[in-house]
C-alpha positions as CSV (number, residue, x, y, z in Angstrom):
1,M,-14.0,14.3,26.1
2,N,-16.1,11.6,24.5
3,R,-15.2,11.0,20.8
4,K,-18.9,11.5,20.0
5,I,-18.5,15.1,21.0
6,I,-15.4,15.4,18.8
7,I,-17.4,14.2,15.7
8,A,-20.2,16.6,16.5
9,F,-17.6,19.3,16.8
10,L,-16.1,18.4,13.4
11,L,-19.5,18.4,11.7
12,A,-20.1,22.0,12.8
13,L,-16.6,22.9,11.5
14,F,-16.2,21.4,8.0
15,A,-14.7,24.7,7.0
16,C,-13.4,27.1,9.6
17,G,-12.1,30.7,9.1
18,I,-9.6,32.5,11.3
19,T,-10.1,36.2,11.2
20,D,-9.2,39.1,13.4
21,A,-12.0,40.5,15.5
22,A,-13.4,43.8,14.1
23,H,-11.4,46.8,15.4
24,A,-13.2,48.6,18.1
25,A,-14.2,52.2,17.4
26,N,-11.8,54.8,18.7
27,P,-12.8,56.2,22.0
28,K,-13.9,59.8,22.2
29,K,-11.1,62.2,22.9
30,K,-11.2,63.7,26.4
31,K,-12.1,67.4,26.5
32,A,-8.9,69.4,27.2
33,K,-8.8,71.5,30.3
34,K,-8.4,75.3,29.8
35,H,-5.6,77.0,31.7
36,A,-5.0,80.8,31.9
37,V,-1.5,81.5,30.7
38,K,0.3,84.7,31.2
39,P,2.3,86.2,28.3
40,E,5.7,85.4,29.8
41,Q,4.5,81.9,30.6
42,A,3.4,81.4,27.1
43,S,6.8,82.3,25.7
44,S,8.5,79.9,28.1
45,A,6.0,77.2,27.3
46,T,6.7,77.6,23.6
47,E,10.5,77.3,24.1
48,D,9.9,74.2,26.2
49,D,7.7,72.7,23.5
50,N,10.4,73.3,20.9
51,D,13.0,71.6,23.1
52,Y,10.6,68.7,23.7
53,Q,10.0,68.4,20.0
54,D,13.7,68.4,19.2
55,K,14.3,65.7,21.8
56,K,11.4,63.7,20.5
57,I,12.7,63.8,16.9
58,S,16.1,62.7,18.2
59,R,14.6,59.8,20.1
60,D,12.5,58.8,17.0
61,E,15.6,58.9,14.8
62,K,17.5,56.7,17.2
63,K,14.6,54.3,17.4
64,K,14.3,54.2,13.6
65,K,18.1,53.5,13.3
66,R,17.8,50.7,16.0
67,L,15.0,49.1,14.0
68,E,16.9,49.4,10.8
69,R,19.9,47.7,12.4
70,K,17.7,45.0,13.9
71,K,16.2,44.4,10.4
72,Q,19.6,44.3,8.8
73,R,20.8,41.7,11.4
74,K,17.8,39.6,10.8
75,E,18.3,39.7,7.1
76,R,21.9,38.8,7.5
77,R,21.0,35.9,9.8
78,E,18.5,34.7,7.2
79,Q,21.2,35.0,4.4
80,I,23.6,33.0,6.5
81,R,20.9,30.3,7.2
82,Q,20.2,30.0,3.5
83,E,24.0,29.9,2.6
84,K,24.5,27.1,5.2
85,A,21.5,25.2,3.9
86,A,22.7,25.5,0.3
87,E,26.2,24.4,1.3
88,K,24.8,21.4,3.2
89,N,22.7,20.4,0.3
90,K,25.7,20.8,-2.0
91,R,27.8,18.5,0.2
92,K,25.0,15.9,0.3
93,N,24.7,16.0,-3.5
94,E,28.4,15.6,-3.9
95,S,28.6,12.6,-1.5
96,E,25.8,10.9,-3.4
97,G,27.2,11.7,-6.8
98,I,24.4,14.1,-7.7
99,K,25.2,16.8,-10.2
100,E,25.2,20.4,-8.9
101,N,22.3,22.4,-10.3
102,K,20.9,25.8,-10.1
103,P,18.2,26.3,-7.3
104,F,14.5,26.1,-8.2
105,K,13.1,29.3,-9.5
106,Y,9.7,30.4,-8.2
107,P,7.3,33.2,-9.3
108,A,7.7,36.4,-7.3
109,T,6.2,36.1,-3.8
110,V,3.1,38.0,-2.9
111,F,2.5,39.5,0.5
112,K,-1.2,39.7,1.5
113,S,-3.1,41.2,4.4
114,K,-5.0,37.8,4.6
115,Y,-3.9,34.4,3.4
116,Q,-6.2,31.5,2.3
117,V,-5.1,28.0,3.5
118,H,-6.9,24.8,2.7
119,I,-6.5,21.7,4.9
120,L,-7.4,18.4,3.3
121,A,-8.0,15.4,5.6
122,S,-9.5,11.9,5.5
123,L,-12.2,12.2,8.2
124,Y,-14.8,9.7,6.9
125,L,-17.6,11.8,8.4
126,D,-20.2,10.4,6.0
127,E,-19.6,7.0,7.5
128,L,-19.1,8.0,11.1
129,V,-22.1,10.4,11.4
130,Q,-25.5,9.7,9.9
131,K,-28.7,11.4,10.7
132,K,-26.9,13.5,13.4
133,S,-25.8,10.3,15.2
134,V,-22.5,8.5,15.3
135,T,-22.4,5.0,13.8
136,F,-19.6,3.5,15.9
137,K,-19.4,2.4,19.5
138,N,-16.8,3.6,22.0
139,K,-13.9,3.8,19.6
140,V,-13.4,5.8,16.3
141,P,-12.4,3.4,13.5
142,D,-8.7,3.2,13.0
143,K,-8.8,4.5,9.4
144,A,-10.3,7.8,10.6
145,V,-8.0,8.4,13.6
146,P,-5.0,10.0,11.8
147,G,-7.2,12.5,10.0
148,I,-9.4,13.4,13.0
149,S,-6.3,13.7,15.3
150,F,-4.6,15.9,12.7
151,Y,-7.7,18.1,12.6
152,E,-7.7,18.4,16.4
153,G,-4.2,19.8,16.3
154,V,-5.1,22.2,13.5
155,S,-8.1,23.4,15.5
156,I,-6.0,24.2,18.5
157,A,-3.4,26.0,16.3
158,A,-6.2,28.0,14.7
159,D,-7.3,29.4,18.0
160,S,-3.7,30.2,18.9
161,L,-3.1,32.0,15.6
162,K,-6.3,34.0,16.1
163,R,-5.2,35.1,19.6
164,A,-1.7,36.0,18.2
165,G,-3.3,38.4,15.6
166,F,-2.7,36.3,12.5
167,D,-5.3,37.1,9.8
168,I,-5.8,33.8,7.9
169,D,-8.7,32.1,6.3
170,L,-8.3,28.5,7.2
171,F,-10.6,25.9,5.5
172,V,-10.8,22.2,6.4
173,H,-12.2,19.7,3.9
174,D,-13.1,16.0,4.5
175,I,-12.1,14.6,1.1
176,T,-13.7,11.3,1.9
177,S,-17.1,13.0,1.8
178,S,-19.0,12.9,-1.5
179,A,-19.6,16.7,-1.2
180,E,-15.9,17.4,-0.7
181,S,-14.2,14.8,-2.7
182,L,-11.2,15.9,-4.8
183,D,-13.3,15.7,-7.9
184,S,-16.0,18.0,-6.3
185,L,-13.4,20.5,-5.0
186,F,-11.6,20.7,-8.3
187,F,-14.9,21.0,-10.2
188,K,-16.1,23.8,-7.9
189,H,-12.7,25.7,-8.2
190,V,-12.5,25.8,-4.5
191,F,-8.7,26.1,-4.5
192,D,-8.4,28.7,-7.2
193,S,-7.7,31.5,-4.6
194,A,-5.6,29.2,-2.3
195,D,-2.3,30.4,-1.1
196,L,-1.4,27.1,0.4
197,I,-2.8,23.5,0.5
198,I,-1.9,21.2,3.4
199,G,-2.8,17.5,3.0
200,A,-3.2,14.9,5.8
201,V,-4.2,12.5,3.1
202,Q,-3.7,8.9,1.8
203,T,-0.7,8.2,-0.5
204,A,-3.0,7.6,-3.4
205,D,-4.4,11.1,-3.2
206,I,-1.0,12.9,-3.3
207,P,-0.3,12.8,-7.1
208,R,-3.6,14.6,-8.1
209,I,-3.2,17.3,-5.5
210,A,0.5,17.8,-6.5
211,D,-0.5,18.0,-10.2
212,F,-3.0,20.7,-9.3
213,A,-0.5,22.6,-7.2
214,K,2.1,22.6,-10.1
215,A,-0.5,23.7,-12.7
216,H,-1.7,26.6,-10.5
217,K,1.6,27.5,-8.9
218,V,0.5,27.1,-5.3
219,N,2.4,25.2,-2.6
220,F,1.1,21.8,-1.6
221,V,2.5,20.2,1.6
222,S,1.9,16.6,2.4
223,A,2.0,16.5,6.2
224,L,1.4,12.9,7.3
225,S,2.4,10.4,4.5
226,P,6.1,9.6,4.2
227,S,5.5,8.5,0.6
228,D,6.1,10.8,-2.4
229,A,3.7,8.7,-4.4
230,G,6.0,8.9,-7.4
231,V,5.8,12.7,-7.7
232,T,8.7,14.2,-9.6
233,N,9.5,17.4,-11.3
234,N,7.3,19.4,-9.0
235,K,8.9,22.4,-7.2
236,Y,5.5,23.2,-5.5
237,F,5.3,19.9,-3.7
238,T,6.8,19.4,-0.2
239,L,7.0,16.1,1.6
240,L,7.1,17.1,5.3
241,Q,7.6,13.5,6.6
242,P,11.0,12.2,5.6
243,S,10.8,9.4,3.1
244,L,11.9,5.8,3.7
245,R,14.9,6.5,1.5
246,S,15.9,9.4,3.8
247,H,15.5,7.3,6.9
248,C,17.7,4.5,5.4
249,Q,20.3,7.0,4.3
250,K,20.4,8.4,7.9
251,I,21.0,4.9,9.3
252,A,23.8,4.1,6.7
253,A,25.5,7.4,7.4
254,D,25.4,6.9,11.2
255,V,26.8,3.3,10.8
256,A,29.6,4.5,8.5
257,N,30.4,7.4,10.9
258,R,30.4,5.3,14.1
259,F,31.9,2.1,12.9
260,P,34.2,2.8,9.9
261,G,35.7,-0.2,8.2
262,M,33.7,-2.8,10.1
263,K,31.9,-5.6,8.4
264,V,28.2,-5.1,9.5
265,P,25.7,-8.0,9.6
266,L,22.5,-7.1,7.7
267,I,19.3,-9.1,8.1
268,Y,16.7,-8.4,5.4
269,R,13.6,-9.6,3.6
270,T,12.2,-9.1,0.2
271,T,8.7,-10.5,0.9
272,S,7.1,-7.1,0.8
273,E,7.6,-4.1,-1.5
274,A,8.5,-1.8,1.4
275,D,11.1,-4.2,2.9
276,E,12.7,-4.7,-0.5
277,A,12.9,-0.9,-1.0
278,A,14.4,-0.4,2.5
279,Y,17.1,-3.1,1.6
280,R,17.9,-1.2,-1.6
281,Y,18.2,2.1,0.2
282,I,20.3,0.8,3.0
283,T,22.8,-1.1,0.7
284,G,22.9,1.9,-1.7
285,S,25.6,3.4,0.6
286,K,29.1,2.6,-0.6
287,K,30.6,3.5,2.8
288,V,29.4,0.4,4.7
289,N,30.6,-3.2,4.1
290,Y,27.6,-5.4,4.9
291,A,27.4,-9.2,5.7
292,P,23.9,-9.9,4.4
293,L,21.5,-12.6,5.5
294,Q,18.2,-13.0,3.6
295,C,15.4,-14.6,5.4
296,A,11.7,-15.0,4.6
297,S,11.0,-16.2,8.1
298,L,12.8,-16.0,11.4
299,P,16.4,-17.1,11.0
300,S,17.7,-20.0,13.1
301,R,20.6,-19.6,15.6
302,Q,22.9,-21.4,13.1
303,E,22.0,-19.0,10.3
304,L,22.7,-16.0,12.6
305,L,26.1,-17.5,13.5
306,S,27.0,-17.2,9.9
307,I,27.0,-13.4,10.2
308,F,27.6,-12.8,13.9
309,D,31.0,-12.8,15.8
310,T,30.3,-14.0,19.3
311,T,33.7,-12.9,20.6
312,K,32.8,-9.2,20.5
313,P,29.9,-6.7,20.3
314,N,28.0,-6.8,17.0
315,I,26.5,-4.1,14.9
316,V,23.3,-5.3,13.1
317,V,21.1,-3.5,10.6
318,V,17.6,-4.7,10.0
319,P,15.7,-2.9,7.1
320,V,12.4,-4.7,7.9
321,L,9.3,-2.5,8.6
322,D,7.0,-5.2,9.9
323,R,6.8,-4.7,13.6
324,A,5.7,-8.2,14.6
325,F,8.7,-9.7,12.7
326,A,11.0,-7.1,14.2
327,D,9.9,-7.9,17.7
328,S,10.3,-11.6,17.2
329,L,13.7,-11.2,15.6
330,L,15.0,-9.0,18.5
331,K,13.8,-11.7,21.0
332,T,15.5,-14.4,19.0
333,I,18.8,-12.5,18.9
334,S,18.7,-11.5,22.6
335,R,17.8,-15.0,23.9
336,N,20.1,-17.0,21.6
337,F,23.1,-14.8,22.2
338,S,22.6,-13.6,25.8
339,A,26.3,-13.2,26.4
340,V,26.9,-10.9,23.4
341,Q,26.1,-7.2,23.2
342,F,24.3,-5.9,20.1
343,E,23.9,-2.5,18.6
344,V,20.8,-2.8,16.3
345,Y,19.6,-0.3,13.7
346,G,15.9,-0.6,12.9
347,M,13.1,1.1,10.9
348,P,11.0,4.1,11.9
349,S,8.0,1.8,12.4
350,W,9.7,0.2,15.3
351,S,9.0,3.2,17.6
352,A,5.6,1.5,18.3
353,L,7.2,-1.6,19.8
354,N,6.2,-1.6,23.4
355,N,8.9,-4.1,24.4
356,L,11.6,-1.5,23.6
357,R,10.3,0.4,26.6
358,K,10.5,-2.5,29.0
359,E,13.7,-2.9,31.0
360,D,14.2,-6.7,31.0
361,V,13.0,-7.8,27.5
362,F,16.1,-7.0,25.5
363,P,18.9,-6.7,28.2
364,N,21.8,-7.1,25.8
365,L,20.5,-5.0,23.0
366,S,20.8,-1.3,22.2
367,V,18.2,-0.5,19.5
368,N,18.5,2.6,17.3
369,V,15.2,3.7,15.6
370,T,15.0,6.7,13.2
371,T,12.3,9.2,13.9
372,S,11.3,12.6,12.5
373,L,9.3,13.8,15.6
374,Y,10.6,14.3,19.1
375,I,8.5,16.1,21.7
376,D,10.4,17.6,24.6
377,M,7.7,18.0,27.2
378,N,9.7,20.9,28.8
379,N,9.1,22.8,25.6
380,P,6.5,25.6,26.4
381,A,4.6,24.9,23.1
382,A,4.4,21.1,24.0
383,K,3.1,21.9,27.5
384,F,0.5,24.3,26.0
385,L,-0.7,21.8,23.5
386,A,-0.9,19.0,26.1
387,N,-2.9,21.2,28.5
388,A,-5.2,22.5,25.8
389,Y,-5.9,19.0,24.4
390,K,-6.6,17.6,27.9
391,K,-9.0,20.4,28.6
392,L,-10.8,19.8,25.3
393,Y,-10.7,16.0,25.0
394,G,-9.6,14.7,28.4
395,S,-6.6,12.7,27.2
396,K,-3.1,13.0,25.8
397,P,-2.5,14.2,22.3
398,S,-1.3,11.6,19.7
399,E,1.6,12.2,17.2
400,S,-1.0,13.3,14.6
401,V,-2.3,16.0,16.9
402,Y,1.3,17.4,17.3
403,Y,1.7,17.2,13.5
404,G,-1.5,19.1,12.9
405,F,-0.6,21.8,15.4
406,E,3.0,22.2,14.3
407,T,2.3,22.2,10.6
408,T,-0.4,24.9,10.9
409,M,1.7,27.1,13.2
410,W,4.9,26.9,11.1
411,Y,3.3,27.5,7.7
412,A,1.2,30.4,8.9
413,S,4.5,32.0,10.1
414,L,6.2,31.3,6.8
415,L,3.3,32.9,4.9
416,K,3.4,36.0,7.1
417,A,7.2,36.3,6.9
418,Y,7.9,35.4,3.3
419,G,4.6,35.6,1.4
420,T,2.9,33.1,-0.9
421,M,6.2,31.8,-2.3
422,F,7.8,31.2,1.1
423,N,10.1,28.5,-0.3
424,S,13.1,30.8,-0.1
425,G,12.6,30.9,3.6
426,Y,12.4,27.2,4.2
427,S,15.7,27.4,6.2
428,D,13.9,29.5,8.8
429,N,12.5,27.0,11.2
430,S,12.4,29.4,14.2
431,A,8.6,29.4,14.3
432,A,8.3,25.6,14.2
433,P,7.1,24.6,17.8
434,F,8.9,21.2,18.1
435,T,10.8,20.2,15.0
436,K,13.9,21.8,13.5
437,F,12.7,21.1,9.9
438,E,15.4,20.8,7.2
439,V,13.4,21.2,4.0
440,V,15.8,21.0,1.1
441,Q,15.4,20.8,-2.7
442,L,15.7,17.1,-3.7
443,R,16.9,16.0,-7.2
444,D,17.4,12.7,-8.9
445,K,20.8,11.2,-9.8
446,D,20.8,13.1,-13.1
447,G,20.1,16.4,-11.4
448,G,16.4,16.5,-12.3
449,I,13.9,18.2,-10.0
450,L,12.0,16.0,-7.6
451,Y,10.4,18.1,-4.9
452,N,11.1,19.7,-1.5
453,G,11.7,17.2,1.2
454,N,12.3,17.4,5.0
455,Q,15.5,15.7,5.9
456,H,15.4,16.3,9.7
457,I,15.8,12.8,11.2
458,L,16.8,11.8,14.7
459,L,17.8,8.5,16.2
460,S,16.0,7.2,19.2
461,R,18.3,4.8,21.2
462,Y,16.4,2.3,23.3
463,E,18.5,0.6,26.0
464,G,17.2,-1.1,29.2
465,G,13.7,0.3,28.8
466,T,14.8,3.9,28.5
467,V,15.2,6.1,25.4
468,K,17.7,8.7,24.5
469,I,17.4,11.0,21.4
470,Q,20.6,11.5,19.3
């Protein structure tokens, strides 16, 4: 479908509500037929009725017991999930030297017949639509694509929830609009009755929303940005995209596990704040012995020889997020050392490198890239979303569409199962369509509260133009 139609659709749905359809009136009872019954027949019928009632009560009791046992098994499974999550978090803290602390304490959860969820997104509709006409040609501006795509996923999820009988009021706000800016929404007390706030927002917007959530004791989930924006001491804030620190820790742990005791070449830059941070996070692990090479520009063959061993396969870690530099570096390594096999570890941003999907560009490289989202197209939910999106928009859904769909579906299920303070049920990812989220309580080195963060990270291994998920 043309993007102009999408914008028009968005204009009509600034705030959308999902509610159950009104219950239909009960149909009139059918008039019972009259039957002449002889006295002896009446007595027999009464005895049969009593027998039937006894059997019915027995069946009801058995059914009730079965349901109770099923509930007990479910509660036990949930308890085991929580215990495993707590133990995993404890082991992680111990490995990183973090002090053991008591879990976060939340207010008592509240179960409601209907929950109110607010979605905040950067849609830029004031710029894109003026006087009922779009202001762009052919292509939506890049800055608006993530927010609009996220909304498209939310919209498809909203329809699915409605059909499934979820009774949720879901409101979408374009916070780039003057009428729905954060200042305006706070001033109008729009979120005062909110049970959950989900943000597909810029990093700069996160602290203000997180502060509001903390003050009003309502959960705020940042769904797209991997940055915590410096938020700390906030048990109501959840970072759903794993942070750069988490990605780097995943790489360091995998290297330490697969190649224990090896001296590992490390090519890094400090020319950007992000690259410098990635270097710090990677080298923060005490379990890997690195041979570092700092370079502001592409290193020469001679410089690379100072850290490579051309007599055997090499493991190389490159904490550089810039895709253009990464692509050029991989070509330099591959072409200058064509007889040597390399196992390269790169940043999550590398997943957008098209050359990784080409068979003959890096013939002697295996490139490992961290990712938090993997879509198995054999997954029924993935098939459903792809078909629904194609029917609506005539194309394939982007990652942001999947994020919007999954976030809405999972959190609606958490609200229904665990109430407004669903945080105790974070280990229950059974209703998440694609991702086995691992949301844990994060703390600083001194044991202070940071926030809730998703630690579910996979490795995509690119080799010969194909990719395998580990």
